[in-house]
TORSE-946907 format. One record per residue (C-alpha): residue number from 1; z, x, y. Coordinates in Angstrom, 3 decimals, padded with zeros to 6 digits, m for minus. Example, Ala and Ser with C-alpha at 12.3 -4.5 7.8 and 13.67 -1.06 7.14 Angstrom:
<atoms>
<atom><i>1</i><up>007.800</up><east>012.300</east><north>m004.500</north></atom>
<atom><i>2</i><up>007.140</up><east>013.670</east><north>m001.060</north></atom>
</atoms>
This chain:
<atoms>
<atom><i>1</i><up>006.615</up><east>034.243</east><north>080.321</north></atom>
<atom><i>2</i><up>006.455</up><east>034.245</east><north>076.453</north></atom>
<atom><i>3</i><up>009.435</up><east>035.692</east><north>074.120</north></atom>
<atom><i>4</i><up>006.506</up><east>038.088</east><north>072.293</north></atom>
<atom><i>5</i><up>006.846</up><east>040.790</east><north>074.900</north></atom>
<atom><i>6</i><up>010.753</up><east>041.015</east><north>074.831</north></atom>
<atom><i>7</i><up>011.019</up><east>040.362</east><north>071.013</north></atom>
<atom><i>8</i><up>008.572</up><east>043.819</east><north>070.742</north></atom>
<atom><i>9</i><up>010.553</up><east>046.001</east><north>072.850</north></atom>
<atom><i>10</i><up>013.770</up><east>044.891</east><north>071.272</north></atom>
<atom><i>11</i><up>012.278</up><east>046.331</east><north>067.978</north></atom>
<atom><i>12</i><up>010.987</up><east>049.242</east><north>069.350</north></atom>
<atom><i>13</i><up>014.606</up><east>049.792</east><north>070.450</north></atom>
<atom><i>14</i><up>015.700</up><east>049.097</east><north>067.145</north></atom>
<atom><i>15</i><up>012.821</up><east>051.504</east><north>065.342</north></atom>
<atom><i>16</i><up>013.885</up><east>054.263</east><north>067.756</north></atom>
<atom><i>17</i><up>017.438</up><east>053.832</east><north>067.518</north></atom>
<atom><i>18</i><up>017.065</up><east>054.071</east><north>063.674</north></atom>
<atom><i>19</i><up>014.853</up><east>057.537</east><north>064.239</north></atom>
<atom><i>20</i><up>017.881</up><east>058.596</east><north>066.676</north></atom>
<atom><i>21</i><up>020.444</up><east>058.179</east><north>064.263</north></atom>
<atom><i>22</i><up>018.396</up><east>059.664</east><north>061.358</north></atom>
<atom><i>23</i><up>017.540</up><east>062.792</east><north>063.422</north></atom>
<atom><i>24</i><up>020.969</up><east>063.475</east><north>065.480</north></atom>
<atom><i>25</i><up>024.152</up><east>063.617</east><north>063.090</north></atom>
<atom><i>26</i><up>026.257</up><east>064.805</east><north>066.047</north></atom>
<atom><i>27</i><up>026.467</up><east>065.986</east><north>070.250</north></atom>
<atom><i>28</i><up>024.604</up><east>068.853</east><north>069.030</north></atom>
<atom><i>29</i><up>021.599</up><east>067.159</east><north>067.397</north></atom>
<atom><i>30</i><up>021.438</up><east>064.243</east><north>070.166</north></atom>
<atom><i>31</i><up>021.794</up><east>067.096</east><north>072.726</north></atom>
<atom><i>32</i><up>018.718</up><east>068.723</east><north>071.578</north></atom>
<atom><i>33</i><up>017.182</up><east>065.280</east><north>070.764</north></atom>
<atom><i>34</i><up>017.181</up><east>063.762</east><north>074.312</north></atom>
<atom><i>35</i><up>015.222</up><east>066.957</east><north>076.500</north></atom>
<atom><i>36</i><up>012.428</up><east>067.042</east><north>073.602</north></atom>
<atom><i>37</i><up>011.789</up><east>063.090</east><north>073.849</north></atom>
<atom><i>38</i><up>008.148</up><east>062.194</east><north>074.673</north></atom>
<atom><i>39</i><up>008.654</up><east>058.732</east><north>073.776</north></atom>
<atom><i>40</i><up>007.601</up><east>057.007</east><north>077.604</north></atom>
<atom><i>41</i><up>005.494</up><east>058.256</east><north>080.349</north></atom>
<atom><i>42</i><up>008.559</up><east>059.750</east><north>082.352</north></atom>
<atom><i>43</i><up>008.727</up><east>062.914</east><north>080.530</north></atom>
<atom><i>44</i><up>005.498</up><east>063.685</east><north>082.316</north></atom>
<atom><i>45</i><up>007.251</up><east>063.692</east><north>085.861</north></atom>
<atom><i>46</i><up>010.871</up><east>064.908</east><north>085.290</north></atom>
<atom><i>47</i><up>012.130</up><east>068.057</east><north>086.574</north></atom>
<atom><i>48</i><up>014.329</up><east>068.005</east><north>083.191</north></atom>
<atom><i>49</i><up>016.509</up><east>064.956</east><north>081.464</north></atom>
<atom><i>50</i><up>019.530</up><east>064.326</east><north>082.935</north></atom>
<atom><i>51</i><up>021.941</up><east>063.915</east><north>079.609</north></atom>
<atom><i>52</i><up>025.499</up><east>062.814</east><north>081.012</north></atom>
<atom><i>53</i><up>028.745</up><east>064.809</east><north>081.905</north></atom>
<atom><i>54</i><up>032.531</up><east>064.598</east><north>081.035</north></atom>
<atom><i>55</i><up>035.377</up><east>064.199</east><north>078.061</north></atom>
<atom><i>56</i><up>032.734</up><east>063.576</east><north>074.874</north></atom>
<atom><i>57</i><up>036.031</up><east>061.924</east><north>073.435</north></atom>
<atom><i>58</i><up>036.468</up><east>059.711</east><north>076.798</north></atom>
<atom><i>59</i><up>037.948</up><east>056.206</east><north>076.616</north></atom>
<atom><i>60</i><up>036.467</up><east>055.759</east><north>079.809</north></atom>
<atom><i>61</i><up>032.664</up><east>055.370</east><north>079.881</north></atom>
<atom><i>62</i><up>030.568</up><east>055.361</east><north>083.322</north></atom>
<atom><i>63</i><up>026.951</up><east>054.036</east><north>083.422</north></atom>
<atom><i>64</i><up>024.319</up><east>054.204</east><north>085.806</north></atom>
<atom><i>65</i><up>020.849</up><east>053.288</east><north>086.428</north></atom>
<atom><i>66</i><up>018.745</up><east>056.665</east><north>086.319</north></atom>
<atom><i>67</i><up>018.550</up><east>059.935</east><north>087.720</north></atom>
<atom><i>68</i><up>017.567</up><east>060.298</east><north>091.207</north></atom>
<atom><i>69</i><up>016.178</up><east>063.318</east><north>092.734</north></atom>
<atom><i>70</i><up>019.057</up><east>065.925</east><north>093.112</north></atom>
<atom><i>71</i><up>020.344</up><east>064.332</east><north>089.557</north></atom>
<atom><i>72</i><up>016.381</up><east>065.262</east><north>088.566</north></atom>
<atom><i>73</i><up>016.790</up><east>069.244</east><north>089.937</north></atom>
<atom><i>74</i><up>020.525</up><east>069.982</east><north>088.711</north></atom>
<atom><i>75</i><up>020.544</up><east>068.403</east><north>085.531</north></atom>
<atom><i>76</i><up>023.901</up><east>066.216</east><north>086.482</north></atom>
<atom><i>77</i><up>024.517</up><east>062.701</east><north>086.767</north></atom>
<atom><i>78</i><up>025.755</up><east>061.392</east><north>090.082</north></atom>
<atom><i>79</i><up>025.867</up><east>064.285</east><north>091.982</north></atom>
<atom><i>80</i><up>025.489</up><east>064.606</east><north>095.966</north></atom>
<atom><i>81</i><up>026.896</up><east>061.828</east><north>098.561</north></atom>
<atom><i>82</i><up>027.344</up><east>059.521</east><north>095.937</north></atom>
<atom><i>83</i><up>028.618</up><east>061.697</east><north>093.614</north></atom>
<atom><i>84</i><up>031.340</up><east>062.588</east><north>095.508</north></atom>
<atom><i>85</i><up>032.086</up><east>058.935</east><north>096.110</north></atom>
<atom><i>86</i><up>032.609</up><east>058.458</east><north>092.533</north></atom>
<atom><i>87</i><up>035.241</up><east>061.430</east><north>092.196</north></atom>
<atom><i>88</i><up>036.817</up><east>059.943</east><north>094.638</north></atom>
<atom><i>89</i><up>036.975</up><east>056.775</east><north>093.491</north></atom>
<atom><i>90</i><up>038.066</up><east>058.298</east><north>090.102</north></atom>
<atom><i>91</i><up>040.609</up><east>060.387</east><north>091.737</north></atom>
<atom><i>92</i><up>041.944</up><east>057.163</east><north>093.404</north></atom>
<atom><i>93</i><up>042.899</up><east>056.224</east><north>089.768</north></atom>
<atom><i>94</i><up>044.358</up><east>059.081</east><north>088.319</north></atom>
<atom><i>95</i><up>040.926</up><east>060.037</east><north>086.660</north></atom>
<atom><i>96</i><up>038.120</up><east>062.720</east><north>086.908</north></atom>
<atom><i>97</i><up>035.062</up><east>063.799</east><north>085.336</north></atom>
<atom><i>98</i><up>036.720</up><east>066.475</east><north>083.068</north></atom>
<atom><i>99</i><up>039.602</up><east>063.730</east><north>082.163</north></atom>
<atom><i>100</i><up>039.182</up><east>060.942</east><north>079.777</north></atom>
<atom><i>101</i><up>035.921</up><east>059.975</east><north>081.234</north></atom>
<atom><i>102</i><up>032.291</up><east>060.302</east><north>080.969</north></atom>
<atom><i>103</i><up>029.280</up><east>059.464</east><north>082.557</north></atom>
<atom><i>104</i><up>025.958</up><east>059.181</east><north>081.831</north></atom>
<atom><i>105</i><up>022.595</up><east>056.844</east><north>082.899</north></atom>
<atom><i>106</i><up>020.836</up><east>054.120</east><north>081.063</north></atom>
<atom><i>107</i><up>017.886</up><east>056.313</east><north>081.585</north></atom>
<atom><i>108</i><up>017.665</up><east>059.819</east><north>080.955</north></atom>
<atom><i>109</i><up>014.755</up><east>060.789</east><north>083.091</north></atom>
<atom><i>110</i><up>013.915</up><east>059.920</east><north>086.597</north></atom>
<atom><i>111</i><up>011.642</up><east>057.439</east><north>087.546</north></atom>
<atom><i>112</i><up>009.076</up><east>058.516</east><north>090.226</north></atom>
<atom><i>113</i><up>009.846</up><east>057.531</east><north>093.785</north></atom>
<atom><i>114</i><up>013.342</up><east>056.739</east><north>092.437</north></atom>
<atom><i>115</i><up>011.278</up><east>053.063</east><north>091.337</north></atom>
<atom><i>116</i><up>013.526</up><east>050.641</east><north>088.855</north></atom>
<atom><i>117</i><up>013.109</up><east>051.310</east><north>085.355</north></atom>
<atom><i>118</i><up>010.228</up><east>049.736</east><north>083.404</north></atom>
<atom><i>119</i><up>011.223</up><east>047.530</east><north>080.352</north></atom>
<atom><i>120</i><up>009.503</up><east>049.843</east><north>077.883</north></atom>
<atom><i>121</i><up>011.463</up><east>052.871</east><north>079.286</north></atom>
<atom><i>122</i><up>015.076</up><east>051.196</east><north>079.182</north></atom>
<atom><i>123</i><up>013.691</up><east>050.186</east><north>075.423</north></atom>
<atom><i>124</i><up>012.812</up><east>054.012</east><north>074.759</north></atom>
<atom><i>125</i><up>015.817</up><east>055.171</east><north>076.289</north></atom>
<atom><i>126</i><up>018.511</up><east>053.046</east><north>075.360</north></atom>
<atom><i>127</i><up>018.884</up><east>054.134</east><north>071.994</north></atom>
<atom><i>128</i><up>020.270</up><east>057.373</east><north>073.204</north></atom>
<atom><i>129</i><up>023.292</up><east>055.613</east><north>075.610</north></atom>
<atom><i>130</i><up>023.812</up><east>053.940</east><north>072.024</north></atom>
<atom><i>131</i><up>024.233</up><east>057.161</east><north>070.256</north></atom>
<atom><i>132</i><up>026.560</up><east>058.355</east><north>073.296</north></atom>
<atom><i>133</i><up>028.284</up><east>055.441</east><north>072.469</north></atom>
<atom><i>134</i><up>029.200</up><east>055.724</east><north>068.884</north></atom>
<atom><i>135</i><up>030.138</up><east>059.613</east><north>069.700</north></atom>
<atom><i>136</i><up>032.222</up><east>058.987</east><north>072.626</north></atom>
<atom><i>137</i><up>033.788</up><east>055.954</east><north>071.173</north></atom>
<atom><i>138</i><up>035.175</up><east>054.984</east><north>074.685</north></atom>
<atom><i>139</i><up>037.616</up><east>052.117</east><north>075.119</north></atom>
<atom><i>140</i><up>036.131</up><east>050.645</east><north>077.930</north></atom>
<atom><i>141</i><up>032.308</up><east>050.726</east><north>079.888</north></atom>
<atom><i>142</i><up>032.304</up><east>050.709</east><north>083.504</north></atom>
<atom><i>143</i><up>028.458</up><east>049.410</east><north>083.874</north></atom>
<atom><i>144</i><up>027.736</up><east>050.465</east><north>088.114</north></atom>
<atom><i>145</i><up>025.061</up><east>048.928</east><north>089.834</north></atom>
<atom><i>146</i><up>022.540</up><east>045.742</east><north>089.519</north></atom>
<atom><i>147</i><up>019.823</up><east>047.417</east><north>087.270</north></atom>
<atom><i>148</i><up>022.987</up><east>049.106</east><north>084.867</north></atom>
<atom><i>149</i><up>024.648</up><east>045.672</east><north>084.833</north></atom>
<atom><i>150</i><up>021.802</up><east>043.871</east><north>083.915</north></atom>
<atom><i>151</i><up>020.442</up><east>045.908</east><north>081.612</north></atom>
<atom><i>152</i><up>023.596</up><east>046.488</east><north>079.604</north></atom>
<atom><i>153</i><up>023.748</up><east>042.671</east><north>079.682</north></atom>
<atom><i>154</i><up>020.433</up><east>041.341</east><north>079.609</north></atom>
<atom><i>155</i><up>020.794</up><east>039.296</east><north>082.466</north></atom>
<atom><i>156</i><up>019.487</up><east>038.660</east><north>085.824</north></atom>
<atom><i>157</i><up>022.795</up><east>037.216</east><north>086.935</north></atom>
<atom><i>158</i><up>024.144</up><east>038.922</east><north>090.591</north></atom>
<atom><i>159</i><up>026.388</up><east>041.544</east><north>090.538</north></atom>
<atom><i>160</i><up>028.762</up><east>039.317</east><north>092.485</north></atom>
<atom><i>161</i><up>028.779</up><east>036.866</east><north>089.560</north></atom>
<atom><i>162</i><up>029.385</up><east>039.511</east><north>087.002</north></atom>
<atom><i>163</i><up>031.950</up><east>041.254</east><north>088.743</north></atom>
<atom><i>164</i><up>035.763</up><east>040.329</east><north>087.751</north></atom>
<atom><i>165</i><up>035.336</up><east>039.223</east><north>084.026</north></atom>
<atom><i>166</i><up>035.127</up><east>041.589</east><north>080.909</north></atom>
<atom><i>167</i><up>032.183</up><east>041.206</east><north>079.330</north></atom>
<atom><i>168</i><up>030.952</up><east>042.719</east><north>076.144</north></atom>
<atom><i>169</i><up>028.371</up><east>045.615</east><north>075.189</north></atom>
<atom><i>170</i><up>027.404</up><east>047.855</east><north>071.789</north></atom>
<atom><i>171</i><up>030.888</up><east>045.974</east><north>070.719</north></atom>
<atom><i>172</i><up>033.030</up><east>047.541</east><north>073.495</north></atom>
<atom><i>173</i><up>034.540</up><east>045.864</east><north>076.672</north></atom>
<atom><i>174</i><up>032.054</up><east>046.405</east><north>079.737</north></atom>
<atom><i>175</i><up>033.243</up><east>045.847</east><north>083.515</north></atom>
<atom><i>176</i><up>030.773</up><east>045.276</east><north>086.335</north></atom>
<atom><i>177</i><up>031.150</up><east>047.725</east><north>089.860</north></atom>
<atom><i>178</i><up>028.626</up><east>048.324</east><north>092.782</north></atom>
<atom><i>179</i><up>027.199</up><east>051.450</east><north>092.545</north></atom>
<atom><i>180</i><up>028.395</up><east>054.664</east><north>094.503</north></atom>
<atom><i>181</i><up>024.965</up><east>055.155</east><north>096.594</north></atom>
<atom><i>182</i><up>024.768</up><east>051.406</east><north>097.410</north></atom>
<atom><i>183</i><up>028.414</up><east>051.805</east><north>098.659</north></atom>
<atom><i>184</i><up>027.368</up><east>054.227</east><north>100.718</north></atom>
<atom><i>185</i><up>024.723</up><east>052.018</east><north>102.678</north></atom>
<atom><i>186</i><up>026.980</up><east>048.955</east><north>102.479</north></atom>
<atom><i>187</i><up>030.567</up><east>050.258</east><north>103.558</north></atom>
<atom><i>188</i><up>032.391</up><east>047.010</east><north>103.699</north></atom>
<atom><i>189</i><up>031.934</up><east>046.506</east><north>100.079</north></atom>
<atom><i>190</i><up>033.802</up><east>049.301</east><north>099.226</north></atom>
<atom><i>191</i><up>037.251</up><east>047.140</east><north>099.235</north></atom>
<atom><i>192</i><up>035.394</up><east>044.770</east><north>096.397</north></atom>
<atom><i>193</i><up>034.698</up><east>048.287</east><north>094.355</north></atom>
<atom><i>194</i><up>038.537</up><east>049.219</east><north>094.842</north></atom>
<atom><i>195</i><up>039.490</up><east>046.044</east><north>093.526</north></atom>
<atom><i>196</i><up>036.964</up><east>046.336</east><north>090.454</north></atom>
<atom><i>197</i><up>038.611</up><east>049.944</east><north>089.450</north></atom>
<atom><i>198</i><up>041.898</up><east>048.050</east><north>089.957</north></atom>
<atom><i>199</i><up>040.732</up><east>045.711</east><north>087.722</north></atom>
<atom><i>200</i><up>039.395</up><east>048.070</east><north>085.084</north></atom>
<atom><i>201</i><up>042.537</up><east>049.974</east><north>085.123</north></atom>
<atom><i>202</i><up>044.862</up><east>046.714</east><north>084.322</north></atom>
<atom><i>203</i><up>041.643</up><east>045.866</east><north>081.500</north></atom>
<atom><i>204</i><up>042.286</up><east>049.377</east><north>079.926</north></atom>
<atom><i>205</i><up>046.110</up><east>049.431</east><north>080.185</north></atom>
<atom><i>206</i><up>045.634</up><east>045.598</east><north>078.099</north></atom>
<atom><i>207</i><up>043.987</up><east>047.157</east><north>075.484</north></atom>
</atoms>
């Protein structure tokens, strides 16, 4: 496993980011650029892109992995049971999708069969996320789920080892927690997710 492919993927991400910055001056341009993107093969299998939803001036940015089947169908992130659970979690700390929270994914297109995203797909799509971060200007990023955390932090560390600490991504503090879909399958870990939210709220209060 050499460094060459990783280096090349990072180079691709830099080139793509420069291209996006040149073409997408603001929200309108970015919202046009995402559905027009054909940089990776996922554009051939998607129903539609899933851009993001919420307050575009939010202090909180929640980032998941990639759209699932319902998200691909409806065009919004975190819908269905996982979305309802996320809304309940946010409500428990007096937040909502409409108020001071923005929600999006690392990938804007659904990988077929909900498989894990490929490195090349992440490299091509990450500049869109970086541009969203620039436009939103969040005070805190919350990475939801193993893949989102590992991708944003460029690590293969487990969720267990990443939780409970403040990391950095794109110059912003980042906190790791479980994905709501995972919590639906592993109910005992809901208490851990709650602890993560309390930690995130305390971190936000100190910023």
